[in-house]
C-alpha positions as CSV (number, residue, x, y, z in Angstrom):
1,X,6.8,13.2,4.2
2,X,4.8,14.4,1.2
3,X,3.9,12.9,-2.2
4,X,4.8,15.2,-5.1
5,X,3.8,14.5,-8.7
6,X,6.6,14.4,-11.2
7,X,5.6,17.6,-12.9
8,X,5.7,19.5,-9.6
9,X,9.2,18.5,-8.5
10,X,11.8,21.2,-7.8
11,X,15.6,21.3,-7.6
12,X,16.7,20.9,-3.9
13,X,13.8,18.8,-2.7
14,X,15.0,16.0,-0.4
15,X,14.2,12.4,-1.2
16,X,12.2,10.5,1.4
17,X,12.7,7.2,-0.4
18,X,15.5,5.9,-2.7
19,X,15.2,5.8,-6.5
20,X,16.2,2.7,-8.4
21,X,16.6,2.4,-12.2
22,X,14.6,-0.2,-14.1
23,X,17.3,-2.8,-13.4
24,X,17.0,-2.4,-9.7
25,X,20.3,-0.4,-9.3
26,X,20.2,2.3,-6.7
27,X,20.6,5.8,-8.3
28,X,19.6,8.2,-5.5
29,X,19.7,7.5,-1.8
30,X,17.3,8.8,0.8
31,X,17.9,12.4,1.9
32,X,19.6,13.2,-1.4
33,X,18.7,16.6,-2.9
34,X,17.1,16.6,-6.3
35,X,19.1,18.0,-9.1
36,X,18.0,18.8,-12.7
37,X,19.4,15.5,-13.7
38,X,17.5,13.7,-10.9
39,X,14.2,15.3,-12.0
40,X,14.9,14.3,-15.6
41,X,15.5,10.7,-14.4
42,X,12.2,10.6,-12.6
43,X,10.4,11.8,-15.7
44,X,12.4,9.5,-18.0
45,X,11.5,6.5,-15.8
46,X,7.8,7.5,-16.1
47,X,7.4,7.7,-12.3
48,X,4.0,9.1,-11.3
49,X,5.8,11.0,-8.5
50,X,8.1,10.6,-5.5
51,X,8.0,11.0,-1.8
52,X,9.9,14.0,-0.5
53,X,10.9,15.3,3.0
54,X,9.9,18.8,4.1
55,X,12.7,21.3,4.6
56,X,12.7,20.9,8.4
57,X,11.8,17.2,8.5
58,X,14.5,14.8,9.8
59,X,15.2,11.7,7.9
60,X,12.9,8.9,9.3
61,X,14.9,5.9,10.6
62,X,14.7,2.7,8.7
63,X,14.7,-0.7,10.4
64,X,16.3,-3.8,9.0
65,X,12.8,-5.0,8.1
66,X,12.1,-1.8,6.2
67,X,15.3,-2.2,4.2
68,X,14.6,-5.9,3.5
69,X,11.0,-5.0,2.4
70,X,12.1,-2.4,-0.1
71,X,14.8,-4.7,-1.4
72,X,12.3,-7.5,-1.8
73,X,9.9,-5.2,-3.7
74,X,12.6,-4.0,-6.0
75,X,13.8,-7.5,-7.0
76,X,10.5,-9.3,-7.0
77,X,8.8,-7.0,-9.4
78,X,11.0,-8.4,-12.3
79,X,9.8,-11.9,-11.5
80,X,6.1,-10.9,-11.5
81,X,6.5,-9.1,-14.9
82,X,8.0,-12.2,-16.4
83,X,5.3,-14.5,-14.9
84,X,2.3,-12.4,-15.9
85,X,3.6,-11.9,-19.4
86,X,4.2,-15.7,-19.7
87,X,0.6,-16.3,-18.7
88,X,-0.7,-13.7,-21.2
89,X,1.4,-15.2,-24.1
90,X,1.0,-18.9,-23.4
91,X,-2.2,-19.3,-21.4
92,X,-0.4,-21.2,-18.7
93,X,1.8,-20.5,-15.8
94,X,5.6,-21.1,-15.7
95,X,7.0,-20.5,-12.2
96,X,4.1,-18.9,-10.4
97,X,3.8,-21.5,-7.7
98,X,7.5,-21.2,-6.9
99,X,7.2,-17.4,-6.8
100,X,4.1,-17.6,-4.5
101,X,6.0,-19.9,-2.2
102,X,8.9,-17.4,-2.0
103,X,6.4,-14.7,-0.9
104,X,4.9,-17.1,1.6
105,X,8.3,-17.9,3.0
106,X,9.3,-14.2,3.4
107,X,6.0,-12.6,4.5
108,X,3.5,-15.5,5.3
109,X,5.2,-16.6,8.5
110,X,6.0,-13.3,10.3
111,X,5.2,-13.1,14.0
112,X,5.8,-9.4,14.2
113,X,4.4,-6.3,12.5
114,X,6.3,-4.5,9.7
115,X,6.1,-1.0,8.2
116,X,4.2,-1.5,4.9
117,X,6.4,0.7,2.7
118,X,4.8,1.9,-0.5
119,X,7.0,1.7,-3.6
120,X,7.5,4.3,-6.4
121,X,5.4,3.5,-9.5
122,X,5.2,4.4,-13.1
123,X,2.3,3.9,-15.6
124,X,4.2,1.0,-17.1
125,X,4.8,-1.0,-13.9
126,X,1.8,0.1,-11.8
127,X,-0.2,-3.1,-12.3
128,X,2.8,-5.3,-11.5
129,X,3.8,-3.5,-8.4
130,X,0.2,-3.3,-7.2
131,X,-0.3,-7.0,-7.7
132,X,3.0,-7.8,-5.9
133,X,2.0,-5.6,-2.9
134,X,-1.5,-7.2,-2.7
135,X,0.2,-10.6,-2.7
136,X,2.5,-9.6,0.2
137,X,-0.5,-8.2,2.2
138,X,-2.4,-11.4,1.5
139,X,0.5,-13.5,2.8
140,X,0.6,-11.5,6.1
141,X,-3.1,-11.4,6.6
142,X,-3.5,-15.1,5.7
143,X,-0.9,-16.0,8.3
144,X,-2.8,-14.1,11.0
145,X,-6.0,-15.9,10.1
146,X,-4.4,-19.3,10.2
147,X,-4.9,-20.4,6.6
148,X,-3.8,-23.9,5.6
149,X,-0.7,-24.0,3.5
150,X,-2.4,-24.8,0.2
151,X,-5.1,-22.2,0.7
152,X,-2.5,-19.7,1.7
153,X,-0.4,-20.3,-1.4
154,X,-3.4,-20.2,-3.6
155,X,-4.5,-16.9,-2.1
156,X,-1.1,-15.4,-2.9
157,X,-1.3,-16.6,-6.5
158,X,-4.9,-15.2,-6.8
159,X,-3.4,-11.8,-5.6
160,X,-0.6,-12.0,-8.2
161,X,-3.0,-12.6,-11.1
162,X,-6.2,-10.8,-10.0
163,X,-5.4,-7.7,-12.2
164,X,-4.0,-9.6,-15.2
165,X,-6.9,-8.5,-17.4
166,X,-5.8,-4.9,-17.0
167,X,-2.6,-5.7,-18.9
168,X,-4.7,-6.1,-22.0
169,X,-6.4,-2.7,-21.6
170,X,-5.2,-0.2,-24.3
171,X,-2.7,2.3,-22.9
172,X,-4.9,5.3,-24.0
173,X,-7.9,3.9,-22.0
174,X,-5.8,3.0,-19.0
175,X,-4.4,6.5,-18.8
176,X,-7.7,8.2,-19.4
177,X,-8.9,10.2,-16.4
178,X,-12.5,10.9,-17.4
179,X,-13.8,7.6,-18.6
180,X,-17.2,7.3,-20.3
181,X,-19.7,4.6,-19.4
182,X,-18.5,2.8,-22.5
183,X,-14.9,3.0,-21.4
184,X,-15.8,1.6,-18.0
185,X,-17.7,-1.3,-19.6
186,X,-14.8,-2.1,-21.8
187,X,-12.4,-2.0,-18.8
188,X,-14.6,-4.4,-16.9
189,X,-14.9,-6.7,-19.9
190,X,-11.1,-7.0,-20.2
191,X,-10.8,-7.5,-16.5
192,X,-13.2,-10.4,-16.5
193,X,-11.4,-11.8,-19.5
194,X,-8.4,-11.9,-17.1
195,X,-10.5,-14.0,-14.7
196,X,-11.2,-16.5,-17.4
197,X,-7.5,-16.5,-18.4
198,X,-6.6,-17.3,-14.8
199,X,-9.1,-20.2,-14.8
200,X,-7.3,-21.7,-17.8
201,X,-3.8,-21.1,-16.5
202,X,-4.6,-22.6,-13.1
203,X,-7.2,-25.2,-14.1
204,X,-5.6,-27.7,-11.7
205,X,-6.3,-25.3,-8.8
206,X,-9.9,-24.1,-9.1
207,X,-9.7,-22.3,-5.7
208,X,-7.6,-19.6,-7.3
209,X,-10.2,-18.8,-9.9
210,X,-12.9,-18.9,-7.2
211,X,-11.2,-16.3,-5.1
212,X,-10.6,-13.9,-8.0
213,X,-14.1,-14.3,-9.5
214,X,-15.9,-14.0,-6.2
215,X,-13.9,-10.8,-5.4
216,X,-14.9,-9.3,-8.7
217,X,-18.6,-10.3,-8.2
218,X,-18.5,-8.6,-4.8
219,X,-17.2,-5.3,-6.3
220,X,-20.0,-5.4,-8.8
221,X,-22.6,-6.0,-6.0
222,X,-21.2,-3.2,-3.9
223,X,-21.4,-0.8,-6.9
224,X,-25.1,-1.7,-7.4
225,X,-25.7,-0.8,-3.7
226,X,-26.3,-4.4,-2.5
227,X,-25.2,-4.1,1.1
228,X,-25.7,-7.7,2.0
229,X,-22.4,-9.4,1.4
230,X,-22.6,-12.7,-0.5
231,X,-21.1,-15.9,1.0
232,X,-17.4,-15.5,0.0
233,X,-14.6,-17.9,0.7
234,X,-12.1,-16.5,3.2
235,X,-9.5,-15.9,0.4
236,X,-11.8,-13.6,-1.5
237,X,-12.5,-11.6,1.6
238,X,-8.8,-11.2,2.2
239,X,-8.1,-10.3,-1.4
240,X,-10.7,-7.5,-1.3
241,X,-9.1,-5.9,1.7
242,X,-5.6,-6.3,0.5
243,X,-6.5,-5.0,-3.0
244,X,-8.2,-1.8,-1.8
245,X,-5.7,-1.1,1.0
246,X,-2.8,-1.0,-1.5
247,X,-4.9,0.8,-4.1
248,X,-5.9,3.6,-1.7
249,X,-2.5,4.1,-0.1
250,X,-0.4,4.0,-3.3
251,X,0.4,6.8,-5.7
252,X,-1.7,7.0,-8.8
253,X,-2.6,9.3,-11.7
254,X,-6.1,9.9,-10.4
255,X,-5.8,10.9,-6.8
256,X,-3.5,11.7,-3.9
257,X,-2.5,8.6,-1.9
258,X,-4.5,8.3,1.3
259,X,-2.7,7.8,4.6
260,X,-2.8,4.4,6.2
261,X,-5.1,5.7,9.0
262,X,-7.5,7.4,6.6
263,X,-7.7,4.2,4.6
264,X,-8.3,2.0,7.6
265,X,-11.0,4.3,8.9
266,X,-12.7,4.3,5.5
267,X,-12.7,0.5,5.5
268,X,-13.9,0.2,9.1
269,X,-17.0,2.2,8.1
270,X,-18.0,-0.5,5.5
271,X,-18.1,-3.9,7.2
272,X,-20.5,-5.0,4.5
273,X,-17.5,-4.8,2.1
274,X,-14.5,-5.2,4.3
275,X,-14.7,-8.2,6.7
276,X,-14.0,-7.0,10.2
277,X,-12.0,-10.1,11.0
278,X,-9.8,-9.5,7.9
279,X,-9.3,-5.9,8.9
280,X,-8.3,-7.0,12.4
281,X,-5.7,-9.4,10.8
282,X,-4.4,-6.5,8.7
283,X,-4.0,-4.3,11.9
284,X,-2.1,-7.2,13.5
285,X,0.2,-7.4,10.5
286,X,1.5,-3.8,9.9
287,X,2.2,-0.7,11.9
288,X,-0.4,2.0,11.5
289,X,0.7,4.4,14.2
290,X,4.2,3.6,15.2
291,X,5.9,5.4,18.1
292,X,7.2,8.8,16.9
293,X,4.4,9.2,14.3
294,X,2.9,12.7,14.2
295,X,-0.9,12.8,14.2
296,X,-3.9,15.0,14.3
297,X,-6.6,14.2,16.8
298,X,-10.4,14.5,16.2
299,X,-10.5,17.7,18.3
300,X,-7.9,19.4,16.1
301,X,-5.0,18.9,18.5
302,X,-1.7,17.7,17.0
303,X,0.9,15.6,18.7
304,X,3.4,12.8,18.7
305,X,2.6,9.1,19.3
306,X,4.5,7.9,22.4
307,X,3.0,4.5,22.6
308,X,0.9,2.5,20.2
309,X,-2.3,0.9,21.4
310,X,-2.4,-2.8,20.3
311,X,-6.1,-3.3,21.2
312,X,-7.4,-0.1,19.5
313,X,-5.0,1.3,16.9
314,X,-6.8,4.7,16.8
315,X,-6.3,5.4,20.5
316,X,-2.6,5.5,21.3
317,X,-0.8,7.6,23.9
318,X,0.0,11.0,22.5
319,X,2.2,13.9,23.5
320,X,0.3,17.1,22.5
321,X,2.4,19.8,20.9
322,X,0.4,22.7,22.2
323,X,1.1,22.2,26.0
324,X,3.4,19.1,26.2
325,X,0.6,17.2,28.0
326,X,0.3,13.4,27.6
327,X,-3.0,12.0,26.5
328,X,-3.7,8.3,26.8
329,X,-6.6,7.9,24.4
330,X,-7.1,4.3,25.6
331,X,-8.7,5.8,28.7
332,X,-12.1,6.2,27.1
333,X,-13.7,7.0,30.4
334,X,-11.6,10.2,30.6
335,X,-11.3,11.1,26.9
336,X,-14.6,9.8,25.5
337,X,-14.7,9.5,21.7
338,X,-11.4,11.4,21.2
339,X,-9.2,9.5,18.8
340,X,-6.6,9.9,16.0
341,X,-8.2,11.7,13.0
342,X,-5.3,11.2,10.7
343,X,-1.5,11.2,10.3
344,X,-0.2,14.7,10.0
345,X,0.2,15.6,6.3
346,X,2.7,18.4,7.0
347,X,5.1,19.1,9.9
348,X,5.2,22.9,9.4
349,X,4.1,23.5,13.0
350,X,6.8,21.3,14.5
351,X,9.8,23.2,16.0
352,X,13.1,21.9,14.8
353,X,16.4,23.4,16.1
354,X,19.2,23.8,13.6
355,X,22.1,23.1,16.0
356,X,24.8,23.7,13.3
357,X,23.5,27.3,12.8
358,X,23.4,27.9,16.6
359,X,26.9,26.6,17.0
360,X,28.1,28.9,14.2
361,X,26.8,31.9,16.1
362,X,28.4,30.8,19.3
363,X,31.8,30.1,17.7
């Protein structure tokens, strides 16, 4: 599966993920081939890009959880748009607590891992979809960390509103790729105005404002090179991990999305910013290297994950493509520091037999 920007799409490319219109109606199913009309639709919707399958890549299976997750994302985004706009216009919340409780019910009580499926985004809905996904991640991580009900719900609300200040950023500045120091200062000012807005809108629940403001303060400290983490409430630590995980793995105008493994490895290198306990809860919540995933090892070997490693996600059991040998990376005494480097970005070296073509020659 590859991410392709809208301007680079070609007729005949196969969709890896479905495309919905702005009302949530399915327009193009997975494995559909792009037409001129389809490419025009992608551009008309303002989508940054889409995920496509390589010519020889089989359609990945979708579980019931995957289908339910995509459906929940597609429907819930309309609610978050309405709620955040209400806060901006009236300075108070409308049904945010009810919405947060719905997310808590769906994803804050799971006792199994899910595939965290990234959604398609446009410049217009990017902040809303980002905030929604951060809230879902916070719901799952909070469950694994045993948060009390009120604290768990407040964390989800903090995730939903943490970027509300960006909705007041002028479109020209938001779309600008090469921002000046003055641009960055203005962005931060508007973002912090959003923190104050959340304080007013949720004055009866001060813990929400505390989580958001502490997370912003921690980002500022990290940028200044202050490596000693301040004393954050658990909700702020979860919010930082969830925010950056979604930001790095999602499509954007500024960079190619990182793989889940590349993002996790980057976070693991910075325990001063990303709480190891929170990262462990993230690992317990979502699949990073599911069975059947194609990976590249740190020695350059490529292979297929046969069995995930629940105790060390970077050391699964792998079938190597070069000689069909099976390597159990959990056996550190035998394989030392060998681990998964990243998920394979392309499947060009994977042999796929076109059985229909073979059958036609044998007919």
